[in-house]
N, C-alpha and C positions, 0 to 999 in steps of 0.2 A: 446354549450358544457357544460354549467353550469347545464343543465337539467340531463345529464347522471349521474354525481355523486349523484345528488338528488334522481334519480330513483334507483340507486344502494343502497343508504342508506335506502330508503323505503323498497326495496326488502330484505335487511339484517335484518331490524327491524321486518318485517313480518315473516321471517324464525325463528328468535329468539323467537318471541311471540308464534309461533306454537310449538316450542320446549319446551318452558316454560309451555304451555298449556298441553302438553303430560304428564307432571309430575302429573297433576291433574286428569288423566284419570283412571277410574276404570271399571272393567267389571261388568255387571248387576248381582246383587245378591252377589257380593263379595266386596262391598264397606265397609269401616270401620264404626263401629257404636260406638258412644260415650255414656257412661253411667255415670250418676251422682250418688252420694251417695243415697242409698235407692231405686233406680230404680228397677222395677221387671225384672228378667231375665227368659226368656222362655227356659226351659229345654225340649228338645224333645226326644222321643224314636224312634229308628230305628229298623230294622229287627234283629232277632236272627240268628246268623250264626254259622256254624260248618265246620271245615276242614275235618271231618270224613264223613259227609253225603253230603255236597255241596248243601243242600236244605235249603234256608232261610225261616223263619216263622215270622209272625207278632208278635210284642211284646205282644199284648193282646191275642194271641192264648194260652198263659199260664195265670193262674188266678192271675196275678200280681195286685198290687194296681191300681185302675182306677180313673181318674178325673171324675167330674160330667158328663161331655160331651166329648166324644172323637172326636177330629177334625183332619181330614187328611190334611197334607200340600200339596200344589200343587207340582207335580213332573213332570220333563221333560221326554221325550221319553227314554233317556238313563237310567234314574233312575228306571223307570218301568221295563225295560228289565233286569236290574241288580237285580231286586227283592226288591228294597228299598221300605219300607212302613213307611213314617215319620209321626208321630202323636204326639199330646201333651201329657204331663206326669203329674202325681200327685205331682212331686217335685217342690216346690216353693222356689226360691232364691230371695234375694234382694241384690243389689250391695253393696259390702264391709260391709255387716251385717252378721257376722258369726252366725251359728246356731249349736246347740248341742242336740243330741238325739231327733230330731224332728220325730214324729211318722207319717208314711205315711198311714198305715192301719193295720188292724188286721183281719186275716182270719183263718178259721178252715178247714183243708183239709178233703175231703172225699176220697173214694177209687179211683175214676176217676181222680181227680185233683192231688192226690199223684202219681198216675201212670204216668201222663203227665210230672210232674216235674222230676221223676226218669228217664224217657226215654231221656229227654233233658240233664240231668246230665251225663247219660251213653254215649251219643253222643258228649259230651264236647261242648255244645252250649255256645255261648257268647252273652251277652246283649250289644247292641250298643246304645249309646245316642249321642245327639248333643247339643252344647251350642254355640250360635253366630257363627254357621256354622263350629265349630271345633268339630271333633269327640272325644269321651271320650277314654282315654288311661289309662292303668295300668303300672306305672313305675316298671321295674324289674332290679335289679342290675346285672351287668355282672361279672361273676366269673374270666374271663381271663384278665380283665382290672380294675384298681383301679378307683373309683369315676366315673364309666361309667354306663349309664343306657340304657336299650333297652325298647321300648314302645310296649306293647301288645294292640291291638285294642279291646276294650270292655272287660268286666269282665265275668268270668265264672258263669253260672247259679248256680252251686254248685260243690261239689266234693264228691268222694267216699272215705271212710276210715273205720277204726276199732277202737272200744273203747279198752283201755288198758286191756289186759287179756281176750279179746274176739276175736274169729277168724271170726265171722260173719261180712261181709262187709255191711256197712250202707251208705245211701245217706244223705248228708248234704247240705242245701241251704244257699247261701250267702244272708242274709237278712238285714245286716247292711252295709251301704255304707258311707265311709268317703271321701267326695268330696273336691278337692282343686281347686279353681278357681284362676288362675294367671292373674294379670292385669298390664298394663303399664299406669302410671298416667302422665298426661300432667302437667309439672311444672307451667305453666302459669295459668291454670284453674283447677277446681276440677274434670273435666271430666276424665274418664279412659276408656281404651279399653282392651277387654279380649284377652289374648295371650296364655292361656293354660287351659286345662280342664282335670284333673286327678282324679283317684279314687283308693281307697284301699278297697277291699271287705272283709267282715268278716262274719263268721257264728256264731251267738250268740243265745242261748236259753234264751230269755228274761223272767224275773220274775217280778211279781208285787203282791201287797197285795189286798185281797178282790176280788170283782167281777169286770170284765172289763167294763169300760165305756169310753167315748171320752176323759175324763179328768184324767184318771188313770195315776199315776206316776210309772215309772219303777224303780225297785231297782237295775237292772243290768246296767242301763245307765241313769244317773240323772244329768241334768245340774246344779241343785241347790247344789247338794253335790259334784260337779265337778268330777263325776265318768264317765270316758269315756271308750269306747270300743277300746282296743288296740291289742287284739288277739282273736283267735278262740278256746280258751281253753275249753269252754263249748259250743260245736256247736249245731245248731238247726237241728234236724233230720227230714227227710221227710217221713211221713207214714200216714196211715188212722187215722182220728180223732186227728191228731196233730195240735196244735195251733201255728201259726206263726205271729210274730209282725215284720213288716218291718219298719226300722228306718234309719235315715241318719244324718250325720254331714256335715256342710259346712264351709270351711275355706277359707279365701282370703289372697293371698300372692302377694305383690308388686314385679314386675319383671323388670329387665333391658332390656328384649327382647322387641323390638319395634313391632308394629302391622304388618309391612311389612315383618318381619322375623319370624313370629309366626309359620309358617309351617315348618321351617328348622329342628326342632327337630323330626317332624313326618317323614320327608323325608331324614333324615340323613342316608346315606349308610355306614355301618361299613366296607364294603368290596369293596371300590372303586378301590383298587389296582387290584382286579380280573378283573374289567372292563377294566383297562388299559392293563392288560395281554391279555384280549380278543381281544382288538383292535390291539395290537402288533402281536398277533398270526394271525389275519386276514390279517394284512398288509404283513406279511411274505408270505402268500399264494398269495396275489395280486402281490407282487414283483416277485415271482417265475413265475407266469403266464405271467406277463408283459414282463419279460425277454424272455420267449418263443415266445410270440406274436411279440416282437420287432425283434427277430432273424428270424422268418418266414417272417415278412413284409420287413425287410431291406436286409437280406442276401439272403435267399432262393428265395423270390418272385422277388426281384430286379434282381437277376441273371437269374431266369426263364424268366421274361418278356424281358430282354435284349436279351437273347438267342433266344427266340421265334420270336422276331421282326427282328433279323438279319438273320434268315433262308432264303436262297436264292432260293432254289428249292423246288418243291412240294415233291420230293423224300425224302429230308431231313425232311420235315414236317411230312411225313408219318412214318418215323423212330422214331419220338419223342414219348415219353410216358409221362404220368403225367396228370395234371389237364387241360391242354389245349385241350387234345384229346376229352374231353367230352363237349366242348363248344356248340355243336349242341343239347345237351340234358339237359344241366344244368338248363335251365329255363322252362323245360317242366312241366306243371301243375301236381301236385301230385295226388295220389288216395285220395278220400274223401276230395277234396279241399274245399268244402263248410264247412265241420266241422272244418278244419284248420282256415278258415276265421272267424268263430264264436268264436273259442278259442282265436285267436289273438285279435279280437275286445274286448272280455271280459277282456283279460289281460291288454289292454290299459286303459280300464275303471278302472280296479283295481289299476294299476300303478299310474294313476292320483289321485285317492282317497288317496292312501298311501303317495304319495309325498306331497300333499297339507296338509294332516293331520299332517305329521311330521313337516312341516314348521310352522304351527299354534302352535303345541306343543312346538317346540324349542323357539318360540317367547313368550311363556308363556300364550297363550290364552286358553289353555286347562289344567289349573292347577287343582290339586285334590280338591281345595276349590270349584270349579265349578262341583259338583257331577253330574255324568252322561254326562258331556259335551263331553268327548272323544267319547263315543259311538254314541251320537246324531250327532256330527260332521261327523263321519265316514259314518253313514247312509245317511245323506243329501248329502255329497260329492259323495258317490257312485251313488246316483240318478242323480245328475247333471253332473257327468262325463260320463253319457250315451251318451252325445253329441259326445264325442271323440271316444267312443266305436263303435258307429254306423258308424262314418266316416272311421275309420281304417278298419272295416269289409268290407265295400263296395269298398274301394280303392283296397284292396287285391283281392276281388271278380272280379273286372274289369280287374286286371292284369292277372287273370286266364281265361280271355275272357268270364266271366259269364254275364248273362243278367237279371237273376231273382233277382234283388236287394231287392225287397219287401219281398220275401220268406226268403232270407238270413238274412235280418234285423229282421224279426219276430223271427227267431231262436236265434239270438243274444240277443233279448229282453227277451226271456223266458227260454233258456236252463240252464244257470248257476243259475239264481235266483230260478228257479223251483226246481232244485236239492237241493239247500240250504234250501229253504222254506219247502220242504217235510221233510227233516231231522229235521229241527227246529220244525215243527208241531208235529211230533212223540214224540220228546223230551218234548215238552210243555205238551202233553197229559200225559206223565209219571209223570211230576212234578205236574200237576193238580190232578192226581190220589193220590198223596201223600199229597194233601191239603196244598201245600207249597205256600208262598207268591211270590215265584219265577215264578209261572205260569203267563204267559202274559194274561191279561184280554181281553175280546172280543173287547172292544173299541180300545185298542192298536193294536190288530191284524188287525182290520179294517183299522187303520191309516197306518200300514205297507203295506197292500194290495193297499191302495190308492197311497202311495208313488211309488209303483212299477207300477201299471197300469195307474195312473193319471199323473205322472210326468216323471218317468224313460222311459217308453215305447215311449211316444211321442217325448222325447228328442233324443232317439236312432234313431227314424225315421227322425228327422230333420237333425241329423249328417249324416245319410246314404244318404239322398237326396242331401245334399251339396257335399258329396263324389262322388255320381253318376254323378252329373252335370260336375264335373271336368274331363278333358281328362285322359285317362288311362295312367299308367306309362309304358314307353317303355323299353323293354329288351335291354341290350347293345349288345347282339348277337342274330342272328336268330336261331330258333329251327328247327331241321330237322323233316321231316314228319315221317320217320321211326325211332323208338327208337333204340338206340344202346344197344347191349347186355352187361350186367355188368359182368366182369370177376369174377372168383371164388375168394373170399376174404380170407385173412389169418384169423386165429381164433380170434386174438385180434382186428380185424376190424368188427367182427360180430355185427349187430345192437344192440342186447340185451346187450352184454358185454360193448360196448363203451358207450351206454346210461347210464348203471348203474355206470360205472366209472366216467362219466361226472357229476353226481349229488353229488359225495363225496366232492369235493372242495367247491362248494357254501354252502353246509351244514356245512362243517368244518369252514367256515368263520363266521358263525352266531351261532354255537351251544352253546357257552359259554353264550352269551347274552340271548339265548333262555331259558337257565336254570332260569335266573332271571325273565323273562317274565312269565314262567309257575309258578314260586313261587309266584309272585304277584297275579296271577289270582286264583290259587287253594289253596294257603295258606293265602289268604286275607291280603296281604301286599301292601303298596303303591309302585307304580313304577313311578318314576318321573325323570329318567335320559335320557330324550329324546335327549340330546346333544350326549351322547354315542350312542344311538340307531340310530340317524341320520347318524353318521359316519359309523356305522356297515351296515346301509342300502345302503349307497354309495358304500362301499366295496363289498357288495353282488351283486349290479348291475354290477360293474366292473368284479368281479369274474365270474358271469354267462356269460357275454359277451365274456370274454377272453377264458374260457374253451371251449365254443361252437365254437369260431373261430379256435382254435387249432385243435380240433377234426374234424371240417368241412374241414379244409385244408388237413389233413391226409386222410380223406375219398375221397376227390376229386383227390388227388394224386394217390390213388389206383383205379382210374377210376370208382368210384361209384358216380353217379350223383343224387341219391335219398336223397337229403339233407333237403328238406322242413320239413317233419315231424321229421326227426332225430334231426334237430337243436332245435326244440321245446321240444322234449322229453329229450334231453341230459341234459339241465339245469333244466328242469321240474322234472326230476327224484329225485332231492334233496328233494322233498315233501315226497317221500317214506321213506327217512332217517329221516325226521322230524316226521313222524307218528311212526316209530320204536323207535325213541328217546322218544316220548311221552309215548309209552307203557313201556319203561324202567323206565321212571320217575314215572309212576303210581305204578309200583311194588316195587320200591326202596325208594321213598320219601313220598308217600301218604299212609295214613292208612284208606282206604275206604273199607268197608265191605259190604254195601248194594248193591244188584244188580242194583237197580234204579240209585244210585249214580255212579256206574261203567259205566252204559249205558250212563249217562249224560256226563261223562268225555270223553269217546271214541267217542260219537256222536259229541260233540263240537270240539274235536281234529281232527276228520275226516273233518269237515267243514274247519277248519284252514289249514289242509294239502292240501285239494282240492284248496283252495284259493291261497296257496303258490305255488302249481303246475302251476296254471294259470298265476301267476305273474312272476315267474322265467322262465317259458317256453316262454312267450312273449318276455322277455328281451333277451334270447338266440336266439330266432327266428330273431328279428330285427338286432342283431349284425351280424348274419350269412348272412342275406339278404343284409346288407350294404357291407359286406366283399366280397361276390361273385360278386356283381355288380361292386365293385371297381376293382377287379383283372381282370374280363373279359372285362371291358371297357378300360383296360390299354394295351391290346395286339392287334396287327394288325391281323385281320382275313379276309381272302379273301372271 
């Protein structure tokens, strides 16, 4: 008996030690780094981005100051697909050692380089930098709230303006940067951790005496005379033969913000009330549908099943109308059953990918500090979820009395990815034609093809083989040899009308959250409210299932047994509304003028809508499949 308390104590101590260990766990690449006084800080440059063109470019595609040797940072698959190009920079910082008017370089523009700068200024490009894995931000005061700041990612290459008394518009470049590095110091040691990286850009026409050399002192910005740049009153114009001197200041500020909370300011959502409104709005839809489903299941169905089971004579049974009359046809395989199997299998694969990605994101494994992590995780999960996709396809294929499981598996492995890859390839060719860094290199393209053919396809076949070896699912009722004629339907039960009506509510449950997702993608903002998103995803699943069950019940009651495809398309039609909303967002919220950028937007939104169709359609199909099996297995049929 004495051993049991000892074993219990050992077990508790082991659990506690594991819990204590968890506190020391960091994800690779996002562990804190301590800096001592005078330690060098590596400032890196990332891509140039614009919300007007959506085409990223490498920092050194413009004639900015360059270090002696440009070194590319290692990038993961997600970063490459996002167009990130992280390289070293000419800016040299030392921890807690302020600098003033440091000269980065001196250049003289020619007609070509002046044109390049002007084009980027016209398209409102921003320069992105990174320090200790933190992106550079420009703090901007909010007019509607006192002492409140919003953070703009990266600083503008320049701006357009006019000299006083002159109507001609000129281009000015931001050539002086005032950096602020915020750090949190450990009170026990002299070590400090970086918790903020901010910049204030200025356009200054620097002046100096004599000929320019490496040691020339500026008269407009002089650390010895304590003359600092605080405004852009005398801006630096961009034109042919113009001389530009790039300078920077570095200031260090101690902060109370701890390293673990340093991303909070970046991810601070000023409009979280709207997210709560979004969830309440979605819950209202769910409650309304749940009420209808409950009424059908408890009142109508219970009454129907009781009445059907109490019928004594065959004559009474023949007089009955409603869903029981079609019991001999309700499980008849649909037209194009192979295509339905493929779409259902793909949907299962997609559902698995989204669910696991959401769980990882909610647990914090896919934080924005792990750049490209979200996209990499989604790609890898899609590949590995092929196992479940193949299994679901062949199980349904066997239910439809199909025998060619290899052929159907091959279609599942190639159909959806081939459509997406074709659109992606065309879009990539357009980006490549614009010489943008967003174009996926050949090596990455090869890696994507390998993931598809080398891992996804074999896993789909493994899942399909397991599914084929299992005995087929048996229908709860027998199917008649001769199909029953479907009576003429009322106008509101017409397939097109009921399918289009069915998609409105699932879309209505997610469209507010969709606005924030589109804003984060196309207006280059961080999206890190995966808790909200996970709740909305669960609401979407419930809404798709319930609307399909309700409309499927009405369809069967009107003696129309062609529910297989209808159930998939009912909830899947929400993808049509998603694409229409994306078009509305494009014309009302975005300022995209270039045809290539417009093609990119609609190409990627077409992929997103197609994926949403597959996901929601599969949810609706399985809900209806479960519902029909449940009700027909509950009645006595001679």
